[in-house]
Each structure stands twice: as C-alpha cells, then as structure tokens.
C-alpha positions in Angstrom: 0.0 -0.1 0.0 1.5 3.4 -1.0 1.6 6.0 1.5 0.6 9.6 1.3 3.3 12.1 2.5 2.6 14.1 5.5 2.5 17.4 3.6 -0.1 15.8 1.2 -2.1 14.7 4.0 -2.3 18.3 5.3 -3.0 19.8 2.0 -5.9 17.3 1.4 -7.4 18.0 5.0 -7.6 21.6 3.9 -9.5 21.0 0.7 -12.1 18.9 2.1 -14.5 20.9 4.2 -15.4 19.9 7.7 -18.8 18.7 8.6 -19.6 22.0 10.3 -18.5 23.9 7.2 -20.8 21.6 4.9 -23.8 22.0 7.4 -23.3 25.9 7.2 -22.8 25.9 3.4 -26.2 24.1 3.0 -28.3 26.7 4.8 -31.0 28.3 2.9 -30.8 32.3 3.0 -33.8 34.6 3.5 -34.1 38.3 2.9 -35.5 40.0 6.0 -35.6 43.9 6.6 -35.3 46.2 9.5 -36.5 49.7 8.6 -34.5 50.6 5.6 -32.0 48.0 6.0 -31.8 44.6 4.1 -30.5 41.5 5.9 -29.3 38.3 4.4 -30.1 35.7 6.9 -29.1 32.2 7.1 -31.9 30.2 8.2 -31.5 27.6 11.1 -34.9 25.9 11.1 -33.8 22.3 12.3 -32.6 20.8 15.4 -29.0 20.5 14.0 -28.7 23.8 12.4 -30.2 25.7 15.5 -27.6 23.7 17.5 -24.7 24.5 15.5 -25.8 28.2 14.8 -22.8 30.4 14.0 -20.2 28.3 15.8 -16.6 28.1 14.7 -17.1 31.1 12.2 -14.4 33.8 12.2 -16.0 36.5 10.3 -19.5 37.5 8.9 -20.4 40.3 6.4 -22.0 43.2 7.9 -25.5 42.7 6.2 -25.5 39.0 7.0 -26.9 37.2 9.9 -28.6 34.1 11.1 -32.0 33.7 11.9 -33.5 30.7 14.2 -36.6 29.4 13.4 -38.4 27.6 16.6 -41.3 25.2 16.7 -43.1 27.0 19.4 -43.3 30.3 21.0 -41.4 30.5 24.5 -38.6 32.1 26.3 -35.6 30.7 24.0 -32.2 31.3 25.3 -29.1 31.7 23.3 -25.3 31.0 24.2 -22.0 31.4 22.8 -20.1 28.2 23.3 -17.5 27.7 20.4 -18.6 30.9 18.8 -15.9 33.2 17.8 -18.1 36.3 16.8 -19.4 38.9 19.2 -22.9 39.0 18.4 -26.3 40.5 19.2 -29.4 38.8 19.1 -33.0 40.2 18.7 -35.8 37.7 20.1 -38.7 38.2 17.7 -42.3 37.1 18.2 -44.4 35.3 15.5 -45.7 38.7 13.8 -41.9 39.9 13.7 -42.0 42.4 16.4 -38.8 42.7 18.5 -39.2 41.7 22.0 -35.7 42.2 23.4 -32.1 42.6 22.2 -29.1 41.2 23.9 -25.3 41.6 23.2 -23.3 38.3 23.5 -19.6 37.9 24.0 -17.4 35.2 22.1 -16.8 31.9 24.0 -19.3 32.6 26.8 -22.0 30.3 28.4 -24.0 32.8 29.7 -27.9 32.4 28.6 -29.3 35.2 26.9 -33.0 34.7 26.9 -36.0 36.3 25.4 -38.1 38.5 27.7 -41.4 37.0 26.5 -42.3 34.0 24.3 -40.5 34.4 20.9 -40.8 32.3 17.7 -37.4 33.6 16.2 -33.8 34.7 17.1 -32.1 36.8 15.0 -28.3 37.1 15.4 -26.2 40.0 13.7 -22.8 41.2 14.4 -22.5 43.0 17.8 -24.1 46.4 17.9 -25.8 45.9 14.5 -29.3 46.9 15.7 -28.1 49.6 18.2 -26.0 51.3 15.3 -29.3 51.4 13.1 -31.6 52.5 15.8 -33.4 49.2 16.0 -35.3 48.7 19.4 -37.7 46.4 21.1 -41.3 47.2 19.7 -40.0 47.6 16.1 -41.4 45.1 13.5 -38.9 43.5 11.3 -39.9 42.1 7.7 -39.8 38.8 6.0 -40.4 36.6 9.0 -43.8 35.6 7.5 -41.8 34.1 4.4 -39.4 31.8 6.5 -39.8 28.0 6.2 -41.4 26.4 9.4 -39.3 24.7 12.0 -38.7 21.1 11.7 
C-alpha cells in the first residue's frame, strides 16, 4: 500500500470542508428587513442547524446574520459556546415584532433569553441593531416568508 506524504495529507485535509462547514454551506438564505436595512439571514430551522448556529465562524459580512426558527413560542435562550464572533441577538415574536435585544460575547456560556415568548432569534454582528436604531417594539420584515421549524 502506497503511503501519502504528511504534507499531502495536510493539503487534502484543507481541501475537504469539515462537517460544520458543509452544514453551514447548505443553509438556505432569506431576505429580511429592518427599517431601510436589508438582512441576508441564513435560516437555522432544524434541530441540527439551530444547535450549530454560528459556531466556529471567524467573520460574517455586515448585512449577514442568522435567523433561528423555533417550533413554538417560548422564552428561548442563546449562548456563545464555540462561537468566535461577538453578536447581538434580537428575540422576535411570530408577527416579526422585536421583544428584546441582547449583546453576547464570544466563547461564553451565559444564557441570553427572550423577555417574552419568542418564535425567532436573529443574530447579527455585535451592535448591528443599536447602530441602526432598532429597538424592542420595532417590527422586522420577512419573517412571514421563513420556512417552518422542523
């Protein structure tokens, strides 16, 4: 049996995406809106994609985010285990109304929870909502077109 040199093994491992990268690459993207701002949100609507979330990412474009679609309205909580990016999360009700917004720091396991029953959580780069004047009570667009939770 022929042996593959170590440097070739390293090159091959870099060329093949990890399971996490494959799962993230396959996520659908939905267009959401906040005031005059457009959001490209990756949709996490399965137990596996909700669990993985934005873990292991090192960067995210400014207009990009991730929307978590839950199967029931409850006080969902988020944390930042294995997440490199500082994020802000808006908890959103079934009608697209922002309930509360929490800032989250990388690699922490603090719970950041909805202040009232939420159907969605929208994660964006840290400060994204504040910098655009988006506050609790504001209504976001496009949530009615998201796929249902599975």
